[in-house]
PAZAPA-4460 file (N, C-alpha, C; in steps of 0.05 Angstrom, whole numbers, plus 32768, in hexadecimal, padded with zeros to 4 digits):
% residues 81
    n_x    n_y    n_z   ca_x   ca_y   ca_z    c_x    c_y    c_z   seq   type   mol
   8171   809A   7E3F   816D   8080   7E48   8162   8071   7E32     1      M     A
   816C   805E   7E2D   8169   804F   7E11   814D   8040   7E1A     2      S     A
   813C   803D   7E06   8123   802C   7E07   8126   8011   7E10     3      S     A
   813F   8000   7E0C   8146   7FE8   7E11   8146   7FE4   7E2F     4      D     A
   8153   7FF9   7E3C   8157   7FF9   7E5A   8138   8001   7E67     5      R     A
   8125   8010   7E5B   810D   800E   7E61   80FE   7FF8   7E65     6      L     A
   80FD   7FEB   7E4F   80F3   7FD6   7E49   80FB   7FBB   7E64     7      R     A
   8115   7FBC   7E64   811E   7FA8   7E74   8118   7FAF   7E91     8      R     A
   8117   7FC7   7E9A   8110   7FD0   7EB4   80F2   7FCA   7EBB     9      S     A
   80E0   7FCD   7EA7   80C7   7FC9   7EA3   80BF   7FA9   7EA4    10      D     A
   80D5   7F9B   7E94   80CD   7F81   7E95   80D8   7F6F   7EB0    11      A     A
   80EB   7F78   7EC1   80F1   7F6B   7ED9   80E5   7F72   7EF4    12      D     A
   80E0   7F8E   7EF3   80D2   7F9B   7F0B   80E1   7FA1   7F1D    13      G     A
   80FB   7F9E   7F1D   810F   7FA3   7F35   8111   7FC0   7F3D    14      I     A
   8111   7FCD   7F2C   8113   7FED   7F2E   80FB   7FF9   7F44    15      L     A
   80E3   7FF4   7F36   80CD   7FFA   7F48   80CA   7FED   7F63    16      P     A
   80D4   7FD5   7F65   80D1   7FC9   7F7E   80E5   7FD3   7F8F    17      V     A
   80FC   7FD6   7F84   8115   7FE3   7F96   810A   7FFE   7F9F    18      S     A
   8100   8011   7F8F   80F4   8029   7F99   80E1   8029   7FAC    19      I     A
   80CD   8014   7FAA   80BB   8012   7FC0   80C7   800B   7FDC    20      G     A
   80DB   7FF4   7FD8   80E6   7FE9   7FF3   80F9   8002   7FFF    21      T     A
   8100   800F   7FF1   8113   8028   7FFA   8101   803D   8009    22      A     A
   80E7   8042   7FFD   80D4   8050   800B   80CD   8044   8025    23      V     A
   80C4   802C   8021   80BD   801F   803F   80D0   801F   8053    24      W     A
   80E8   8020   804A   8100   801D   805B   8104   803F   806B    25      L     A
   80FE   804E   805C   8102   806D   8063   80E5   8072   8071    26      G     A
   80D2   8068   8070   80BD   8069   8080   80C2   805C   809C    27      V     A
   80C9   8044   809D   80D0   8035   80B6   80E3   8045   80C6    28      L     A
   80FD   8051   80B8   8108   805F   80CA   80FF   8078   80D8    29      L     A
   80F0   808A   80C4   80E2   809F   80D3   80CB   8094   80E8    30      V     A
   80C0   807E   80E5   80AE   8071   80F8   80BA   806E   8113    31      L     A
   80D3   8061   810C   80E5   8059   8124   80EF   806D   8137    32      L     A
   80F4   8081   812C   80FB   809F   8138   80E3   80A9   8148    33      V     A
   80CC   80A5   8141   80B3   80AC   814B   80A6   809D   8158    34      S     A
   80B1   8087   8163   80A8   806E   8176   8097   8079   818C    35      W     A
   809D   808C   81A0   808F   8094   81B5   8075   80A3   81AB    36      S     A
   8075   80B6   8199   805E   80BD   818F   804A   80AD   8185    37      R     A
   8054   8096   8174   8045   8083   8167   8034   8075   8182    38      L     A
   8045   806B   8192   803C   805F   81AC   8028   806E   81BE    39      E     A
   802D   8089   81B9   8018   8097   81CC   7FFC   809B   81BA    40      G     A
   7FFF   809C   81A3   7FE8   809D   8190   7FD8   8087   818B    41      D     A
   7FE6   806D   8195   7FD8   8055   818F   7FDD   8049   8172    42      G     A
   7FF0   8053   8164   7FF5   804F   8146   8015   8040   8145    43      T     A
   801A   8033   815B   8031   8021   815C   8033   800E   8140    44      L     A
   801A   8006   813C   801B   7FEE   8124   8027   7FF8   8107    45      W     A
   8026   8012   8107   8032   801B   80EC   8052   8014   80E8    46      W     A
   805D   8010   80FF   8079   8005   80FA   8078   7FE8   80EE    47      I     A
   8064   7FDB   80FA   8063   7FBE   80EF   8059   7FBD   80D2    48      G     A
   8049   7FCF   80CB   8042   7FD0   80AD   8057   7FDE   809C    49      A     A
   806B   7FEB   80A4   8083   7FF2   8098   8097   7FDC   8096    50      A     A
   8097   7FCF   80AB   80AF   7FB5   80AD   80A0   7FA4   809A    51      V     A
   8084   7F9B   8093   8080   7F8B   8080   8083   7F94   8060    52      V     A
   8085   7FAF   8064   808B   7FB8   8047   80A3   7FB4   803D    53      G     A
   80B8   7FB8   8050   80D3   7FB4   804B   80DA   7F96   8048    54      V     A
   80CD   7F84   8059   80D4   7F68   8054   80C9   7F60   8036    55      L     A
   80AC   7F67   8036   80A5   7F5C   801C   80B0   7F69   7FFF    56      S     A
   80BD   7F82   8000   80CA   7F8B   7FF1   80E5   7F7D   7FEB    57      G     A
   80F0   7F7B   8001   8109   7F6B   7FFB   8109   7F4C   7FF3    58      S     A
   80F2   7F3E   7FFE   80EC   7F21   7FF0   80E8   7F26   7FD4    59      L     A
   80D6   7F38   7FCE   80D0   7F3F   7FB0   80ED   7F45   7FA0    60      G     A
   80FB   7F56   7FAB   8119   7F58   7F9A   8124   7F3B   7F96    61      L     A
   8125   7F2F   7FAE   8133   7F17   7FAE   8127   7F05   7F93    62      V     A
   810E   7F00   7F93   8101   7EF1   7F82   8104   7F01   7F65    63      F     A
   8103   7F1C   7F63   8107   7F23   7F48   8121   7F23   7F3E    64      L     A
   8136   7F21   7F4E   8150   7F21   7F42   8155   7F03   7F3A    65      R     A
   8149   7EEF   7F4C   814C   7ED6   7F3F   813E   7ED0   7F25    66      W     A
   8125   7EDE   7F25   8118   7ED9   7F09   8123   7EE7   7EF4    67      R     A
   8133   7EFD   7EF7   8142   7F0A   7EE3   815E   7EF9   7EDC    68      R     A
   8169   7EEC   7EEE   817B   7ED7   7EE6   8173   7EC5   7EDA    69      G     A
   815D   7EB8   7EDD   8153   7EA3   7ECE   814C   7EAC   7EB2    70      R     A
   813F   7EC4   7EB1   8138   7ED1   7E93   8150   7ED4   7E84    71      M     A
   8163   7EDD   7E90   817B   7EE5   7E83   818C   7ECB   7E78    72      D     A
   818B   7EB3   7E8B   8196   7E99   7E86   8186   7E8D   7E70    73      A     A
   816A   7E8E   7E6E   815B   7E84   7E56   8166   7E91   7E3D    74      A     A
   8164   7EAA   7E3D   816C   7EBD   7E2A   8183   7EB7   7E18    75      A     A
   819A   7EB4   7E2E   81B5   7EAD   7E27   81B8   7E8E   7E16    76      S     A
   81A7   7E7D   7E26   81A4   7E63   7E19   8198   7E61   7DFE    77      S     A
   8184   7E74   7DFC   8176   7E6E   7DDE   8186   7E7C   7DCF    78      S     A
   8197   7E90   7DD4   81AB   7E9E   7DC0   81BF   7E8E   7DBA    79      D     A
   81C7   7E7A   7DC6   81DA   7E65   7DC2   81D3   7E51   7DAC    80      Q     A
   81B8   7E4A   7DAF   81AD   7E39   7D9B   81AD   7E43   7D7F    81      E     A
***
């Protein structure tokens, strides 16, 4: 793995947010399968917490990809000057 790739990933934050969103999605799926047990224990709100994790991660990915595109456009326009 090149150091340029590591710097790029660290600079835009897409990889860690993608991993976190995928983890929340996995947690949500497990919780949905366990719905009746959660309901019996009074911990059904965990599903809502996982949904918020997935949604906020997804919105974060949209923003980070938009920001990366703007950064790439700015870099390419400064290279042309």
